[in-house]
C-alpha positions as CSV (number, residue, x, y, z in Angstrom):
1,M,108.1,88.7,197.5
2,L,111.2,90.9,197.4
3,I,112.7,88.9,194.5
4,K,109.4,89.3,192.6
5,K,109.3,93.0,193.1
6,A,112.9,93.3,192.1
7,I,112.2,91.5,188.8
8,I,109.2,93.7,188.0
9,A,111.3,96.8,188.7
10,A,114.1,95.6,186.4
11,V,111.7,94.8,183.6
12,S,110.0,98.2,184.0
13,A,113.3,100.0,183.9
14,C,114.3,98.1,180.7
15,M,111.0,99.0,179.0
16,L,111.4,102.7,180.0
17,F,115.0,102.7,178.6
18,L,113.9,101.3,175.3
19,L,111.0,103.8,175.0
20,I,113.3,106.7,175.7
21,A,115.9,105.4,173.3
22,G,113.3,104.9,170.6
23,C,112.0,108.4,171.0
24,S,115.5,109.8,170.8
25,S,116.3,107.8,167.7
26,N,113.1,109.1,166.0
27,E,114.0,112.7,166.8
28,E,117.5,112.3,165.4
29,N,116.4,110.3,162.4
30,P,112.9,111.4,161.4
31,I,111.0,109.3,158.8
32,A,112.1,110.6,155.4
33,P,109.6,111.0,152.6
34,P,110.0,108.4,149.8
35,T,112.5,109.5,147.2
36,T,111.4,110.1,143.6
37,S,113.8,109.0,140.9
38,K,114.3,111.2,137.8
39,P,112.4,110.3,134.6
40,P,114.3,108.2,132.0
41,T,116.2,110.0,129.3
42,F,115.3,109.3,125.7
43,T,118.3,108.2,123.6
44,L,119.2,106.0,120.7
45,K,122.2,103.8,120.4
46,K,125.2,105.8,119.4
47,I,125.9,105.6,115.7
48,S,129.5,106.1,114.6
49,F,130.9,106.6,111.2
50,P,134.4,105.6,110.1
51,Q,136.7,108.6,110.7
52,H,137.8,108.5,107.1
53,M,134.2,108.9,105.9
54,L,133.7,111.9,108.3
55,S,136.7,113.7,107.1
56,S,136.1,112.9,103.4
57,T,135.7,115.8,101.0
58,D,133.7,113.7,98.6
59,A,130.2,115.1,98.2
60,H,128.5,111.7,98.2
61,A,130.2,110.7,101.4
62,Q,129.1,113.9,103.0
63,Q,125.5,113.5,101.7
64,A,125.4,110.0,103.2
65,V,126.4,111.3,106.6
66,A,123.9,114.2,106.3
67,L,121.1,111.8,105.4
68,V,121.8,109.6,108.4
69,N,121.7,112.6,110.7
70,E,118.4,113.7,109.1
71,A,116.9,110.3,109.7
72,L,117.8,110.5,113.4
73,D,116.7,114.1,114.0
74,F,113.5,114.2,116.0
75,D,113.4,117.9,117.0
76,P,112.1,119.5,113.8
77,C,109.1,117.2,113.9
78,G,107.9,118.5,117.3
79,C,109.0,115.5,119.4
80,V,109.5,116.3,123.1
81,F,111.0,113.8,125.5
82,A,111.8,116.0,128.5
83,P,109.8,118.9,130.0
84,P,110.9,122.4,128.8
85,S,112.0,125.0,131.3
86,G,109.1,126.4,133.2
87,A,106.8,123.4,132.7
88,E,104.4,122.6,135.5
89,T,105.0,119.3,137.3
90,V,101.6,117.5,137.4
91,K,102.8,114.2,138.7
92,E,106.2,113.0,139.8
93,T,106.3,109.5,141.4
94,N,108.4,106.5,141.0
95,G,107.7,105.1,137.5
96,E,105.3,107.9,136.5
97,W,105.9,111.5,135.6
98,E,103.6,114.2,134.0
99,Y,104.4,117.7,132.9
100,S,102.3,120.5,131.3
101,W,103.1,123.8,129.6
102,T,101.2,126.3,127.5
103,S,102.3,128.2,124.4
104,G,99.8,130.6,122.9
105,D,96.4,128.8,122.8
106,L,97.9,125.3,123.0
107,T,98.6,123.3,126.1
108,Q,100.9,120.3,125.8
109,T,101.1,117.5,128.4
110,L,104.1,115.1,128.5
111,Q,103.5,111.7,130.2
112,I,106.5,109.5,131.0
113,T,106.4,106.0,132.4
114,A,109.0,103.5,133.3
115,V,108.3,99.8,133.8
116,S,110.5,96.8,133.8
117,G,112.4,96.7,130.5
118,R,110.8,99.7,128.8
119,N,110.2,103.4,129.0
120,S,107.5,105.4,127.2
121,W,106.7,109.0,126.4
122,K,103.4,110.4,125.3
123,I,102.4,114.0,124.3
124,F,98.8,115.3,124.4
125,Y,97.4,118.5,123.0
126,D,94.6,120.7,124.4
127,G,93.6,124.0,122.8
128,A,94.1,125.3,119.3
129,Q,97.0,125.4,116.8
130,G,97.1,126.1,113.1
131,G,93.3,126.3,112.8
132,T,92.8,122.9,114.5
133,T,91.2,122.5,117.9
134,F,92.4,119.7,120.2
135,S,90.9,118.0,123.2
136,N,93.3,115.7,124.9
137,W,94.5,114.6,121.5
138,R,97.6,112.3,121.4
139,F,100.3,113.9,119.2
140,M,103.2,111.5,120.0
141,D,103.6,108.0,121.2
142,A,107.1,106.6,121.9
143,V,108.5,103.5,123.4
144,Q,112.2,102.5,124.0
145,S,113.5,99.3,125.5
146,T,115.9,100.1,128.4
147,D,118.8,98.3,126.7
148,L,118.2,100.6,123.6
149,S,117.9,97.5,121.3
150,S,114.4,98.4,120.0
151,G,111.7,101.0,120.0
152,H,109.5,103.4,118.1
153,V,108.3,106.9,117.9
154,T,104.9,107.6,116.2
155,L,103.5,111.1,115.3
156,F,99.8,111.4,114.4
157,K,98.1,113.5,111.8
158,A,96.5,116.6,113.4
159,G,93.3,115.7,115.3
160,T,93.3,112.0,114.1
161,V,94.6,108.6,115.1
162,E,96.3,108.2,111.6
163,T,100.1,107.9,111.6
164,E,101.9,110.8,109.9
165,M,105.5,109.9,110.7
166,E,107.2,107.1,112.5
167,W,110.6,105.8,113.5
168,V,111.1,102.1,114.2
169,W,114.4,100.6,115.3
170,Y,115.5,97.1,116.3
171,T,118.6,95.0,116.5
172,L,119.3,92.2,114.1
173,E,121.6,89.2,114.4
174,Q,125.3,90.0,115.1
175,N,124.2,93.3,116.6
176,E,123.4,95.0,113.3
177,Y,121.3,98.1,114.2
178,K,118.4,99.0,111.9
179,I,116.4,102.3,111.9
180,I,113.5,103.1,109.6
181,R,112.0,106.6,109.3
182,Q,108.9,106.9,107.3
183,F,106.7,109.9,106.4
184,Y,103.1,109.3,105.2
185,G,102.3,112.9,104.3
186,D,102.6,114.6,100.9
187,P,105.0,113.7,99.4
188,P,105.8,110.5,101.4
189,Y,109.3,109.2,101.8
190,K,111.1,106.4,103.6
191,I,114.7,106.2,104.9
192,D,116.1,102.8,105.8
193,L,119.4,102.7,107.7
194,S,121.5,99.8,108.8
195,I,124.7,100.1,110.9
196,K,127.0,97.2,111.8
197,P,129.3,97.0,114.9
198,D,132.4,97.8,112.8
199,N,130.7,101.1,111.7
200,S,130.1,99.9,108.2
201,G,126.6,100.5,107.0
202,K,124.1,101.4,104.3
203,I,121.2,103.8,103.8
204,D,118.4,103.7,101.3
205,R,115.9,106.5,100.6
206,F,112.6,105.8,98.9
207,A,110.2,108.3,97.2
208,P,107.1,107.9,95.1
209,N,107.5,107.4,91.3
210,S,105.3,108.8,88.6
211,S,102.8,106.0,89.4
212,G,102.7,106.7,93.1
213,S,104.7,103.6,94.1
214,M,107.5,103.9,96.6
215,V,110.8,103.2,94.7
216,Y,114.5,103.9,95.3
217,D,115.5,107.5,95.3
218,V,119.2,107.1,96.3
219,K,121.4,104.5,98.0
220,Y,124.7,104.7,99.9
221,S,126.9,101.9,101.3
222,W,130.2,102.2,103.1
223,S,132.8,99.9,104.6
224,A,134.5,99.9,107.9
225,D,137.5,101.8,106.4
226,G,135.2,104.7,105.3
227,T,135.2,104.0,101.6
228,G,131.9,103.7,99.9
229,S,129.5,103.5,97.0
230,Y,126.4,105.3,95.9
231,W,123.5,104.8,93.4
232,T,121.2,107.4,92.0
233,F,117.7,106.9,90.6
234,E,115.1,108.8,88.7
235,D,111.5,107.6,88.8
236,G,112.8,104.4,90.3
237,K,115.3,103.7,87.5
238,Q,119.0,103.7,88.2
239,T,120.7,106.7,86.6
240,G,124.2,106.6,88.1
241,F,126.7,104.8,90.2
242,G,130.0,105.8,91.8
243,T,132.4,105.3,94.7
244,W,134.4,107.4,97.1
245,Q,137.8,106.5,98.5
């Protein structure tokens, strides 16, 4: 009997010790709320030019660099990939973020999502701007693979589901990087850019001819050493050719 009572007492003491230890541990290490990661940052692959081309004083070499920079510039078109200062945080959980801000009579909502292998950004308009009224209208749709190898950005014509401007990029064989920017407004144009790993590349710009067909407007091509060539056109017909050294 005494042995049985001793065993029961020992077990009870152990249970009491574990209970006290558990409570102490919880007090010292309270359950932390789940962490929320930051939304993904929109970025394209870095495009580099040969240094000789960047430092060239040749007007055509400079124009080629300027045209590439224009093709990769999203800001003037109203694209937004991160909430501006003062935006309201509507949702912020792992894999989903939503922000809202108002300017004048227009409220913009930015939705960001991150899933395996891809990130996306969407902008919606509510309110009025430029004489057009919007109700949860999608202004921008963008997708980027997490390895930056491919993606697109699409902007829509005001109040419609018709594409007004788009960028598409993808990676070809031997890591050649291709980016196409196309505007469907008036007048339309298209810029087609290819960059190779050795920083050589080419850029073609297309514009409508007198018949309304999209034809060459200007072409540039450069080598890894920064030397290059250019072609000029008028109404789709070649009018000039030259090189820079």
